[in-house]
LUMVEX-350020 format. One record per atom (N, C-alpha, C): residue in one letter; x, y, z. Coordinates in steps of 0.001 Angstrom, whole numbers, plus 500000, padded with zeros to 6 digits. Example, Ala and Ser with C-alpha at 12.3 -4.5 7.8 and 13.67 -1.06 7.14 Angstrom:
<pavos>
A513190494310507800;A512300495500507800;A513200496700507800;S512850497750507080;S513670498940507140;S512900500030507870;
</pavos>
This chain:
<pavos>
M502988939204418212;M501398939287418877;M501770939464420438;R501416940682420509;R501475940802421835;R500097941018423086;M499643940232423989;M498487940625424506;M497892942253425152;Y499184942751425199;Y498767944078425514;Y498305944919424386;D498904944844423469;D498017945625422123;D496677945234421717;I496056943880422279;I494914943328421650;I494524944081423230;I494669944722423992;I493849945035425239;I493570946477424552;E494699946983424453;E494750948789424338;E494160948537422719;K493859947633422116;K492922947789420789;K491302947852420806;K491410946776421470;K489618946785422238;K489283947858423241;R490098948193424293;R489597949702424690;R489323950568424231;N490184950753422533;N489680952208421888;N488913951720420984;G487708950514421233;G486825950296420265;G486725949572419276;E487800949404419292;E488646948769417167;E488507946874417167;E487641947182416060;E487403945883416180;E489090944422415913;L488779943634416990;L490081942984416981;L489876941781415304;T490892941355415004;T490708940911413903;T490749939218414389;D490736938016412939;D490799937376413783;D492064936470414253;Q492831936554413728;Q494302936565414274;Q494454936496415988;E493991937731416188;E494358938272417485;E493245937778418553;I492495937267417957;I491007936615418853;I491622935265418712;R492109934487418166;R492402933323418400;R493611932679419262;F494581934255418971;F495895934208419498;F495423934345421325;F494936935398421562;F494090935158423332;F493485934023423506;I492825933400423038;I491866932091423132;I492943930994423244;E493637931088422810;E494469929455422685;E495659929710423102;E496279930845423814;E497391930808424849;E497132931099425892;Y495488931539426198;Y495010931783427682;Y494725930303428196;T493717929726427201;T493809928464427749;T494706927518427898;K496020927768427353;K497684926953427784;K497955927716428746;G497902928657429459;G498072928732430613;G499532930129430376;D499026930498429017;D500411931182428952;D499710932502428896;I498760933215428996;I498309934707429133;I498186935033430456;P498284936060431640;P498046935896433005;P496280936135432759;D495584935814433906;D494098936276434320;D494176937597434444;Y495053938550434829;Y494913940183434863;Y495147940543433389;Q495589940105432551;Q495282940363431386;Q494199939935430435;V493327939347430398;V492548938342429977;V491317939102431168;S491177939741432549;S490040940994432888;S490276941804432217;A491011941994432222;A491801944026431271;A490435943429429769;L491071942479429008;L490559942760427919;L488834942348427923;M488428942016428984;M486822941596428970;M486222942461429364;M487034943261430776;M486127944555430916;M486335945446429443;A487152945438428718;A487158946382427979;A485784946003426263;V486375944585426848;V484994943613426031;V483476944342426242;Y483531944413427700;Y482278945185428343;Y481746946306428031;F482481947110428028;F482301948644427781;F482113948779426376;Q483055948381425423;Q483158948629424010;Q482442947878423635;D482019946413423588;D481423945485423136;D482154944692421723;M481398943707420857;M482239943463419824;M481261943183418714;T482094942800417441;T481251943743416185;T480637941727416058;E479464941655414645;E479014940337414746;E480231939523414345;K480885939589413916;K482292939420413169;K482749938429414260;E483376939768415250;E484307939124416594;E483606938453417447;R481805938372417639;R481626937104418357;R481284936199417985;A481290936143416871;A481326934942416179;A482907933831416009;E483900934736415856;E485237934411415672;E485760933566417375;L485244934802418115;L485104934279419817;L484708933170420192;T483513932833419847;T482639931399419485;T483310930444418759;S483924931022417773;S484801929375417109;S486028929262417868;A487146930307418125;A488070930149419342;A487691929162420022;M486768929147420845;M486685928242421779;M485895926880421698;V484893927148421025;V484735925706420308;V485880924776419939;D487192925563419388;D488685924913418765;D489079924637420253;S489211925158421579;S490028925006422366;S489222923604422732;G488938922494422264;G488571921605423217;G487840920372422474;D487563919182422811;D486778918273422223;D485809919056421231;K485234918190420255;K483937918223419551;K483411916809419363;I482385917215419149;I481219916133419273;I481176915668417973;D481644914729417499;D480996914440415824;D479963913478415835;L478608914243415249;L477531913244415078;L477201912904413231;S478151913047413195;S477851912839411438;S477616911292410864;A477849910392411912;A477475909157411609;A476103908787412018;I475112909637412799;I473278909706413038;I473182910171411553;S472335909447411274;S471417910038409959;S470218910875409965;G470173911963409217;G469439912858409354;G469949914066409998;T468970915542409753;T469440916441410309;T469296916681411828;K470736916795412572;K470139916908414378;K469977918238414576;V468931918309414967;V468490919696415862;V468556919573417029;D469246920674417851;D469531920818419410;D468407921865419962;K468102922060420840;K467572922597421502;K468310923434422985;H468507924786423148;H468634925591424562;H467686926262424961;S467812926008426337;S467335927061427233;S467942927582427752;T467917929101428336;T469130929602429433;T468699929628430194;G467251928947430874;G467192927839432239;G466095929473432746;G465471928415433985;G464411929158434606;G463999928400435679;V462675928264435781;V462114928145437366;V461191926614436764;G460927925870437074;G460471924360436414;G460542924277435107;D461594924670434671;D461868924324433114;D462042922545432781;T461122922397432256;T460817921088432339;T460525920566430517;T461387921650429666;T460801921163427983;T461960920273427356;T462921919991427888;T463846918803427504;T463448917274427486;L462544917426428554;L461730915729428873;L460995915585428354;V459911916559427938;V459108916660426807;V459447916678425540;L460122917877424912;L460704917675423525;L461069916594423307;A462313915755423574;A463201915099423082;A462575914381422407;P461439913325423541;P460884911885422710;P459710912387422062;L459444913498422184;L457918914364421044;L458687913999419688;V459634914833419586;V460478915270418303;V461060914206418786;A461549913742418689;A462122912071418035;A461197911293417551;S459774911169418004;S458864910564418132;S457930910721416081;L458506911683415695;L458421912187414472;L459467911561413597;G460667910992414043;G461942910603413481;G462569911911412951;V462759912173413912;V463641913934414639;V464473913233414788;P466053913116414584;P467263912711415801;P467610913401416945;V467187912970417905;V467689914346418977;V468534913793420045;A469907914421419432;A471203914172420191;A471867914606421598;K470891914610422340;K470751915715423498;K472096915151424632;M472910916679424514;M473921916721425521;M473453917404426710;S473683917081428042;S472811918155429010;S473658917819429967;G473620918504431316;G474438918888432143;G473436918917433744;R474085918825434610;R473783918797436258;R473454920668436407;G472309920536437495;G471836921736438067;G472719922737438756;L472680924172439370;L473270924693439867;L472625925700440477;G471968925827441331;G470987927009441613;G469607926341442035;H468398927022441341;H466862926976441504;H466882925642441576;T466992924543440424;T466568923064440432;T467900922368439888;G467473920944439874;G468705920234439240;G468160920749437597;G469359919826436975;G469640920205435517;G468849918322435220;T469266918960433416;T468164917143432799;T468613916442433144;I469936915885433577;I470140914774433635;I469668914595435239;D469602915868436184;D469419915139437964;D467989914473437589;K467155915430436924;K466001915034436739;K465740913189436106;L466010913150435005;L466158911845434468;L466854910982435732;E467757911303436319;E468122910464437217;E467349910068438655;S466344910532438664;S465427910563439695;S464480909120439006;I464631908725437824;I463716907630437427;I464645906307437643;P464586905555438367;P465620904308438444;P465932903419437379;G467684903450437710;G468178902825436859;G468684903833435789;F467830904868435286;F468771905410434008;F469722906406434457;H470822906015433122;H472121906517433258;H472692907076431966;V473518908103431987;V474193908932431028;V475505908839430508;E476025907602431810;E477617907520431488;E477593906399430366;I477802906990428946;I477338905850427718;I478793906660426996;S479181905717425973;S480187905970425289;S479572906773423799;N480718907506422991;N479949908118422197;N479180907166421212;D480003906194420678;D479488904871419977;D478468904561420291;D478318904290421690;D476981903941422275;D475559905045421895;F476125906235422136;F475550907238421999;F474567907667420701;I475837907018419594;I475428907777418195;I474687906380418290;H474603905214417897;H473709903997417948;H472500904202418595;L472214904945419803;L470959904576419895;L470107905636419303;V471251907163419436;V470434907862418340;V469423907165417110;N470757906838416179;N470262906109414813;N469272905019415390;K469184904002415948;K468232903312416589;K466499903760417215;N466965904576417949;N465771905096418373;N465369906605418698;K466411906999417784;K466082908360417532;K466240910004418721;V466812909433419868;V466822910100421068;V467733909267422108;A468649910095422608;A469255909621423991;A470124910992424374;V470883910579425388;V470479912204426003;V472427911547426710;I473128912110427084;I474707912090427687;I475176912874427987;G475978912354429317;G476423913854430402;G477802914820429269;Q477796916193429661;Q478684917006428821;Q480193916289429356;S480500916632428146;S481835916163427973;S483115916880428778;G483907916298429593;G484371917123430659;G485578918213429760;N485792918433428657;N486770918577427829;N486337919301426690;L484958919984426678;L484260920897425913;L484470922015426106;T484747922781425341;T485435924376425429;T485827925031426433;P486724924264426996;P487681924774428533;P487676925824428096;A488042926465427299;A488443928186426814;A487125929057428009;D486279928234427354;D484790928975427958;D484671928856429768;K485127927607429943;K485446927216431429;K486409928030432037;K487506928684431623;K488315929831432223;K487619930524432009;L487325931871431310;L486370932579430749;L485731932722431740;Y484840931949432038;Y483382932123432494;Y484200932362434521;S485030931327434646;S485240931565436187;S485967932649436244;L486478933188435365;L486844934799435018;L486216936011435307;R485254935915434786;R484048936991434297;R483365937301435576;D483148935824436578;D482310935844437463;D482852936408438432;V484433936269438789;V484994937413439978;V485733938502439480;T484698939279438401;T485362940455437667;T484517941495436911;A482606940825437480;A481939942123437288;A481440941859435765;T482127940976435019;T482000941401433482;T480838939962432911;V480161939101433543;V479305938080433040;V478229938765432344;N477397939972432796;N476429940820432326;N476732941278430759;S477462940624429680;S477887941385428559;S477681940503427363;I476632940932426703;I476178940146425338;I476671939545424691;P477798940272424386;P478880939501423412;P479085938077424107;L479900938349425637;L480426937467426004;L479333935652426740;I478002936647427173;I476901935404427213;I476931934558426272;A476414935508425123;A476130934768423560;A477450934253423240;S478380934295423637;S479581933219422840;S479927932214424129;S479408932565425149;S479837931253426066;S478270930057425721;I477378930637426132;I476306929356425692;I476417928395424291;M476516929504422988;M477219929320421780;M478031928046421207;S479265928475422020;S480266927375421670;S479998926608422288;K478698925976423431;K479149924865424185;K477572923925423065;K476887924887422359;K475895924123421573;K476576923661420380;I477790924442419526;I478701924176418197;I479506923299418638;A479907923225419555;A480952921879420089;A480052920496420282;S478620920767420394;S477972919694421127;S477338918974419470;G477838919277418419;G477949918595417164;G476602918838415952;A475251919514417093;A474029919733416100;A474091920622414923;D473380920083413597;D473107920413412486;D472872922205412625;S471310922171413122;S470712923281413758;S470362923474415194;I469424924773415757;I469623925044416789;I468795925817417202;V467576925260417918;V466587926045418300;V466815926534420077;L466740927579419757;L467035928279421154;L465397929100421839;D465541928826423171;D464764929208424579;D464943930255425251;V464763931452425174;V465565933280425658;V464349933147426683;K464907932941427761;K463974933445428735;K464189934516429163;T462852935400429606;T462619936883430158;T461533936678431206;G462258937591432331;G460972937821433279;G462054937692434712;S461350937589435934;S461632937643437562;S462721935973437520;G462373935087436928;G463138933768437034;G464082933741435922;A464621934902434886;A465228933980433662;A467034935203433921;F467705935142433608;F469087935375433769;F468918936946432617;M468290936821431691;M467698938203431067;M466324938535431632;Q466132939310432635;Q464595939845433204;Q463934940966432336;E464642941746431820;E464158942549430978;E463736942250429293;L462879942430428912;L462203941742427294;L464066942361426609;E464195943545426478;E464721944011425343;E466218943235425576;D466290943151426881;D467684942816427164;D468088940951426572;A466897940259426837;A466177939221426393;A466562939269424526;K465890940124423926;K465985940215422463;K467271940679422197;E467737941108422986;E469416941776422443;E470308940004422153;L470026939250423408;L470804938156423631;L470353937030422427;A469928936899422114;A468969936306421445;A468859936319420077;G469223938058419692;G469719938638418073;G471078937681417673;A471871937990419120;A473299937674419155;A473560936173419137;M472801935735419763;M473008934003419357;M473071933408418118;V471480933882417397;V471071933425416487;V472158933922414992;S472781935050415031;S473674935865414396;S475179935139414623;I475416934690415879;I476518934049415711;I476422932341415121;G475313931460415659;G475459930573415042;G475212930474413569;N474399931223412831;N474078931394411350;N474973931797410422;R476374932562411487;R477691932797410876;R478254931889411135;V478589930935411681;V479120929956411704;V478540928537410752;G477901928561410399;G477299927643409746;G476270926870410158;R475326926856411558;R474275926137411918;R473472926982412082;N472020926331411252;N470719926999411420;N470167927087412329;T470410928529413133;T469431928973414452;T468455929741414164;M467734930098415426;M466981930576415751;M466049930739417163;A465651931628417439;A464799931626418985;A463829932300419022;V463060931661420361;V461751932006421059;V462168932362422021;I461583933666422515;I461709934141423590;I460607934203424557;S460394933275425510;S459492932834425888;S459631933531427662;D458293933403428381;D458490934229429862;D458839933272430394;M459688933817432052;M459745933542433025;M459363933974434379;S458016935303433843;S457859935970435525;S457289934784436602;Q456833933792435664;Q456558932362436955;Q456846931516436578;P457250930189437528;P457508929395437178;P456928928588435835;L457694928129434892;L456809927257433994;L456411926111434257;G455126925706434094;G453986924229434452;G453710924553435821;K453786923641436857;K452871923874438122;K454336922695439160;G455102921665438671;G455885921402439021;G457321921709439104;I457654922002440191;I459654922580440227;I459887921944441282;G460887920934440612;G461851919653441112;G461830918414440706;N463295917320440894;N463585916591439681;N462143915699439797;A462246914668440759;A460895913963440351;A459560914473440110;L459456915579440365;L457931916466440542;L457879916549438726;E459268917406438572;E459361917978436803;E458876916303436223;V459223915150436505;V459360913999435479;V457829913766435465;K457461913604436520;K456198912913436296;K455488914389435433;E455325915675435725;E454320916466434936;E455206916387433142;A456466916195433440;A456936915428431390;A455996914276431590;I455572912734431918;I454690912481431646;I452870913074431332;D452883913576432309;D451334913597431786;D451497914889430536;T452449915404430479;T452392916316429389;T452698915700427786;L453363914630427595;L453216913710426251;L452546912719426463;K451640912226427472;K450437912020427150;K449504912859426896;G449362914220426886;G448448915103426627;G447677915907427302;H447830915813428725;H446883916548429898;H448362917232430584;G449119917965429992;G450033919053431045;G449576920060431277;P450155920404432115;P449974922049432075;P449992923080431050;E449208923931430737;E448711924313429598;E449900925042428749;D450616926102429620;D451761926526429369;D452810925707428937;L453227924706429818;L454370923711429279;L453808923444427901;T453166922408427307;T452762922231426819;T452920922978425822;E451601924331426033;E452414925625424684;E453516925307424161;L454609926019424778;L456005925826424719;L456762924780424488;C456045923629424762;C456610922460424053;C456442922348422830;L455232922856422330;L454567922930420849;L455319924019419908;V455603924687420458;V456153925904419748;V457752925927419524;L458367925191420384;L459806925191420033;L459717923998419545;G458941922690419655;G459059921469418861;G458716921396417664;S457782922584417223;S457475922466415705;S458380923446415292;Q459407924630415463;Q460542925116415152;Q461788924433414674;M462341923206415899;M463057921753415595;M462404920762414449;V460984920525414525;V460679919445413180;V460949920086411585;V460541921476411336;V460879922333410686;V462318922351410182;L463063922495411137;L464664922641410907;L465100921556410221;A464249919992410783;A465297919151410404;A464353918652409105;G463648919007408705;G462935918972407333;G461910918226407238;K461712917704408588;K460508916862408273;K459349917587408570;A458851918883408559;A457501919744407833;A458048920793407614;E457059921287406583;E457352922525405590;E456957923741406301;T456401923384407089;T455266924778407703;T455145924729408994;L455364925344410348;L454852925150411598;L453508924809412316;D452860925025411226;D451469924656411336;D451106923242411137;E451879922661409953;E452546921165409598;E452621920717410989;A454271920944411120;A454811920566412297;A454008920140413337;R453126921322413718;R452651921532415038;R451400920585415361;N450866920654414138;N449688919242413666;N450110917716413948;Q451579917505414142;Q452502915821414290;Q452580915968415232;L452962916779415859;L453625916919417441;L452221916412418083;Q451299916768417510;Q449708917421418743;Q449304915815418290;E449320915380417054;E448812913799416922;E449694913276417757;N450886913119417904;N451825912185418513;N451268912304419760;M450627913151420539;M450435913054421761;M449165912342422113;Q448268912508421089;Q447108912126421378;Q447452910403421135;N447827910161419996;N447597908563419929;N448599907717420692;G449653908598421475;G450395907835422259;G451599907242421587;K451810908275420781;K453564907682420088;K454603908108421003;A453947909413421164;A455094910510422088;A455373909492423047;F454705909283424033;F454725908544425546;F455547906859425099;N454836906699424047;N455759905360423885;N456978905623423441;Q457633906252422997;Q459252907152422374;Q459592907486423964;F459064907774424899;F459704908468426161;F459955906917426579;K459324905915427060;K459540904517427343;K460993903477426607;I460652903910425386;I461602903266424999;I463331904255425363;F463404905962424958;F464207906044425303;F464801905741427155;L463416905688427710;L464069905319429455;L464872903574429257;D464118902811428647;D464737901820428607;D465966901702427439;S466332902034426757;S467332902514426191;S468568902905427403;Q468307903607428089;Q469360903907428873;Q470201903361430362;G468950902121430260;G468885901546431868;G467907901923432617;G466713902906432663;G465936903078432929;G465020902621433085;D463856902465434280;D462710901532434404;D461515902173434364;A461651901312432352;A460326902250431708;A458828902093432619;H458955900948433279;H457424900783434498;H456942902426434619;V457682903246434964;V457666904478435835;V456684905237434957;A456691905158433686;A455714906478432761;A454677905773433195;D454475904544433483;D452516904602433730;D452830904433435640;H453433904327435899;H453803904124437586;H454637905245438033;P454006906772437964;P454864907652438324;P455087907655439924;E454479906878440802;E454371906789441810;E455825905907442531;M455989905498441541;M457656904789441555;M458662905768441292;L458473906914441353;L459515908033441563;L459867908093442953;P460750908867443315;P461146909343444439;P459997909862445302;Q459581909549446319;Q458891910738447069;Q458810911320448141;A458265912179448656;A458785912926449590;A458404911872451123;T458782912619452191;T458120912107453498;T456671913176453421;Y456811914631453602;Y456274915511453786;Y455534915884452679;K453902916186452746;K453476916719451696;K452599918306452061;I452876918932452018;I452379920306452870;I451946921282452438;E450463921767452357;E449873922435451669;E449835923707452102;L450121924526451841;L450223926295451947;L448928926879451668;P448067927276452703;P446888927846452303;P446631929543452269;A445909929749450919;A446037931497450714;A445612931907451926;L446447933121452654;L446106933938453632;L444375935062453245;E444010935022451818;E443329936654451462;E442805935569450200;T441625935953449406;T440647936100448767;T440708937020447809;G441000936671446537;G441262937292445465;G441800936917443923;T442517937615443332;T443411937084441934;T444918936809442345;V445157936021442083;V446919935778442098;V447437936480440906;S447982937463441516;S448811938756440809;S450058938614440371;E451616937929441220;E452330937359440964;E452893936236441708;I453883935436440975;I454790934812441429;I456186934607441146;V456548935419441630;V458101935517441896;V458627934549441733;A459225934055440032;A459547932926439804;A460860932537440445;N462035933740440693;N463378933038441124;N463426932974442679;E462213933692443129;E462350933247445046;E461566932041444875;V460369931351443972;V459736929799444393;V461369928823443960;G462157929186443018;G462869928218442632;G463884928537444118;T464377929535444769;T465247929331445525;T464737928559447105;A463388928449447323;A462862927929448035;A462479926413447793;A462571926322446375;A462853925239446157;A464341924147446435;M465160925122446124;M466396924869446502;M466874924348447935;M466346925179448895;M465954925351450495;M465702924224450589;L464308923489449801;L464409922156450765;L464883920882450039;G465688921321449359;G467379920374448705;G466752919989447158;A466193920315446702;A465446920041444750;A466984920586443989;G467096921749444530;G468671921726443803;G469980922250444380;R470747922491443760;R472450922701444767;R472707923851445155;A472940924446446089;A473302925826446127;A474749926343446047;T475909924531446039;T477160924485445625;T477238923909445050;K478086923595444012;K478460922242443096;K478711921109443776;D478861920975445280;D478645919791446356;D477992919349446968;S476510920044446622;S475223919890447184;S474682918801446817;V473882917922447419;V473578916456447148;V472071916985447569;I471338916473446360;I470349916853445933;I469053915491446044;D467964916330446718;D467060915337447501;D466231915094446122;L465927914401444918;L465561914485443951;L463703914363444454;A463472913991445415;A461965914147445933;A461561915548445887;A462482916045446612;A462058917831447020;A461407918371445749;G460778919219446439;G460208920464445593;G458836921102445606;I458492921526444642;I456649922187445172;I455984922481443868;V454767922176444054;V453855922018443007;V452741923163443067;L452525923529442541;L452028924840442468;L450447924478441964;H449674925163442424;H448118924825442223;H447367926165441643;K447988927004442255;K447154927902441238;K448607929202440492;K448603929775439409;K449012930518438481;K448539931698438355;I449572932586437843;I449177934448437942;I447586934415437090;G446515934909437803;G445176935438436998;G444310934045437329;D444625933199438033;D443888932417438919;D443230933066439618;K441933932899440200;K441164933824441774;K441605932322442583;V441260932916443839;V441790931966445167;V440881932680445449;T440588931820447339;T439450932167448326;T440745931833449400;E440283932361450637;E441141932241451898;E440905931295452087;G442560930137452320;G442363929335453131;G442430927695451766;E442328928594450278;E441993927478449779;E443940927305449604;T444241926134449172;T445591925709448674;T446323926342447112;L447150927038447751;L448126927916446862;L448954926611446092;L449999925968447044;L451001924915446333;L451176923755447460;T451745922889446913;T451817921709447840;T453155921706447562;I454404921998449415;I455205921479449660;I455865920107449907;H456722919703448770;H457044918353449409;H458457917965449912;T458398917492451078;T459955917283451310;T460583916647452313;N461636916331452441;N462074915350453614;N462603915790454964;Q462236917317455148;Q462175917875456224;Q461403918130457240;N461558918028458539;N460225918514459217;N460044919670459614;V461308920679459518;V461140921961459857;V461081922853458687;I459843923546458261;I460586924390456740;I460047925218456802;E459937926599458360;E458777927699458701;E459589928527457863;E461062928356457484;E461886929681456565;E461415929898455127;V461046928332454893;V460669928254453445;V459001929052453117;K458345928388454155;K456675928982453673;K456798930269453912;D457912930744454903;D457727932304454667;D458558933163453390;K459583932263453047;K460139932670451567;K458625932540450347;L458402931560450872;L456889931266449409;L455644932541449453;Y455360932522451066;Y454132933932450827;Y454153935127450710;K455879935170450552;K456614936368450098;K456731936890448814;S456480935451447709;S456759935409446688;S455740935450445921;I454546935370446301;I453160935508445793;I452151935990446036;R451693936842445050;R450869938572445427;R449772937894445484;I448858938752446173;I447033937920445465;I446433939331445310;S445775940127444343;S445468941091444294;S443320941353444478;D442707942457445023;D441824942356444752;D440665942988443293;T441819942813442361;T441585943353440845;T441417942384439930;T441035942337438630;T441141940935437654;T442540941293437065;V443130940068437388;V445126940099436725;V444606939064435600;N445400939174433942;N445444938289433378;N446748937887433351;P446618936355432765;P448221935754432991;P449380936627431789;P450375936024432215;P451263936979431401;P451381935845429655;T451847936945429467;T452311936386427778;T453329935426428273;L452857934122426973;L453947933309427413;L455079933153426095;I454535933741424979;I455620933967424112;I455671935277423455;Y457022935707423595;Y457088936986423602;Y457334937277421890;D458568937003421253;D458909936997420131;D459753935447419222;T460066935692417890;T460585934546417559;T462042935657416920;V462994935152416838;V464542936057416281;V464866934549415394;T464856935219414050;T465289934407412922;T466621934806412082;E467135935972412466;E468156936784411537;E468818938169412451;
</pavos>
């Protein structure tokens, strides 16, 4: 079998066989196929697309290129949740203990962030003592015992995907639906969950900024998941403005605590209930979404979800007192209010620009080697559709820097105020189940 023939076949728009896909992934992972040939194939895929069968086989081959997490020793149906990313996306911090409080095992593998804000692990590490460096045996034991645990990503999980992504990044082939979908789903499938709930974002702060593109990606990922034996569904949600109000690691932990106690931001709470209901139904703990939602809301109100969060923190070395005393989280030296320059209604908050502003404060990584300031970030006081008067605080900047004029300027350019009535954006656009 020759790589030349595979490139030519895909260039001509023909469907690759399972054997051809396996050959290219296995040989490239081993280093026996050069980058320039794989670049040519990626460009052919970019223009010619892949069938659903090809996408599923590509994903499976990438899964088989490295380690796979075996969660069979965990009792019950393991349901994972994946978000395509955004600004202020605190859902995992809320969903893990909330869903676990209903007896659904949540064995979560998470990573660190690069870009707008930190990843789930960065956020959790703003809690004193919390750590994710635990063995697989301890990880499985904790999930069986407490129904929830979070571990860092394995270094040898889907190595083929790591090589392909690095190559796509420098060959203008990142924005390809089959390549994006297989990249995301290979990591989720290798992580060992039985069922997968996807939160596909759309809007200015999302990877897929156009709704139709988000729907196409969601459909591709759901198809892959179901074809390889994972019960998979997707929710398409808004990221035209930051989710919730807190943007930054310790700030998002505090917001997660508020949400678990039943008084978090309306949009974050609603999204967690929508995603959580899907997870509970897929795990077989409820027959309908309404039944699942009622159970989740009840555990928010009766304190079970909040108590589950404290058990989760304590079991991984974290100081559970933080849940009752969030002032123990890292605190910024300066808290600077940004006043509105005019009266009207907030009509736009450009999510990716606000996220970049938070990164400039130190809340995210500009490069892999950047050091995160866990206390830094932004707390919004106004969202799209809210009325504001001149001089009223739009947001509060949390920073350990004493010169932030560039950040202020970026934030002012990112928030627009209109003299007409503006409705809040739709939060949930669609669900995809097949």
